[in-house]
Every structure is written in C-alpha cells, then in structure tokens.
N, C-alpha and C positions, 0 to 999 in steps of 0.2 A: 332538473335532475331528480331521479327517484332512486331508492335504495333497493338492493337485492341481498339475499342471504343464500350462500352456497355451503352445503355440508357434503363432505366426501370421506371415504375410507380408502386406505391403501395398505399394501403390505410392504415391509422393508425388504429391499433387495439383498442386503448383506448386513453383517453385524454393525450396529451403530453404537459408538461409545458415548459416555456422558459429554465428552469434549465435542463430539460431532453435533450433539443436540444443542449445546450452548452456541456453537458457531451458526447452526441453522436458525436458532431463535434470534441471535444478534442481527443476522442478515435480514431475516423476515421483518423484525421490528423496525429497522432502519428504512427498508424499502416500503413497507406498509404505511408507516407514518407519512412518508412523502406522498403516497397515493391516496391517502384518506381511507385506507382499508383497516378494519378492526376485526378481531376474532379471537379464537381460542383453539389451541392444539392439545390433543390428548395423545399420549404415546405409551405403548407397552413395548416389550422386547421385539415384537415383530409386526405391529400394526400402528397406523396413524388414524386418528379421527380428527377432522379439522372443520371449523366453521369460519367462513370469511364473510364479512359484511362491508358494503360500500356501494359506490356507483356501479352500474352494470359493466361499464367498460373497464374500470379498475379491477373489480373482482374477476371478470373474465380473463384479464391479462395475467393476474396472479395465478389463477387456476391453470391456464395454458402453460405457464412456466413450470408449475408442479408436475403436470402431465409429462413434460419433456425431461424432468429431473430423473437421473438414473437411480436415485435412492428409493424411488417409488415404483411399485409393481402392482398389477391388478387393481388399478384405481376404479372405484365405483362411486358414481354420483348418487348420493342418497337423497338430496333435496336441493331444489333451486327455486326460489320464488321472490316476488316483489314483497317488500316489507314496509310498514309505516314508520318504524323506528328500530334502531339497533338494540340488540340485547347485550352486546359485548363492547360497548362504545368506550369503556375506560381503558382498553388495551389494544395496542397496535398488534400484539400477539401474546395473549395469555398462554400459560403453559400448565398442564396438569400431568404430573408424573404418575406412573402406575403405583398406587399405594394400597394398603389394606382398607383404608376408608373408601377408596374408589371401588374396590371389590364389592363392598356392601351396597354401594349405589348402583353398580352394574346389575346386580341381582334384581333390583327394582324395575329395570328397563329391558332386561333380556332374560332368556330362559335359564341362564347359569351365571355364576359369579366370575367366570372367566371373561376377561375383556376381549370381545370379538365384534368390532363394529359392523362387520359384514352380516351379522345376524340381527342388526337393528334396522328398523324402518327409519326414514328421515325424521318422522315426528318423534319417535322414541329417542333417536340420537340427539335431537335438539333439546328435548326435555332432560335427558341425561346431562348434557353440557350445562344447562341452566342450573340444574340441581347441584352439580359439583361446584359451579361458580359461587353459589350462595353458601356453601358449607364453610364454617369457620376455619376448618383445617386448611383449605385452599387459600383463603384470604390472609390468614396469619403467616403463611409461608412467604408471602411477597414474591410469588413465582412469576408475576406478570409485570410487563412494562407498560407504563402509562403512555397514552398517545401524546405526541409532542404538540 
C-alpha cells in the first residue's frame, strides 16, 4: 500500500453555523480514524480548503463522499499525488478556523490576505496548511483530534 495526498477547495452552499462545523468535524474524525485517513480542514465563512492523506482507496472514498455532500459546491481538486510520508499524521481531521493569524499567513501564499483557496495553487495550498499547522496559535488551541 502506498500513500496519497489530496487537496481540494470548495464553496459552502449555504450558511454554516459553528454547530454545523462541530458536527462535520466529529463525523469526519470518527470515519477518518477508522479508514486510516488523516488531514486538515480550513474553513472561512464561505470556503473550505482540505487536505486528506492515506491509502489511495480510502482517500478517494472520502473525496467522493465530499463531492456528493450538498454542503459543498464548486469543488476544485488543487493537488493529488503519491507521497512518501504523511504531513498531518497526528490528526484524523485537524481544524483551522478563520482567524487574524490565518490572514497574515494567507498573505504569504496568495495575492491578498482574504482567504480564497481557489486562488492558490496546489503547492501553495499545501505550504499554507503546513505553515498554519506549525504556528503556536493553532497548536495551543487544541483544535485537532488525534488519530485513534
């Protein structure tokens, strides 16, 4: 078995509340842990940016469920490749909320400080997620769930 990394962006189809995000994360963390999928989700008021890592079959299955999920619209596959090791192995689904710290980081990887993953390349989206992952602000918030 070899590993793959998939990064996609999507628009939110309707208003999502904090409770909706919590329910989405809880479900993803439970399912992903069973499937051996790890990753990171970044959300703003109207966009998702997500990285999924794991076996090809497991990542593809998760992505196909996302494509069929009515909460997502205009899904764009930013990157898909075989990888040697996971970069988000500690989380069945880490979560990055839209914060002022994130805006500073967005500016490093995009042409503006407004979070718009559709304006990022796959490479810049991956670098953005890795950068936010390593920031003390993200780690101290304990926003992520450890893989079981």
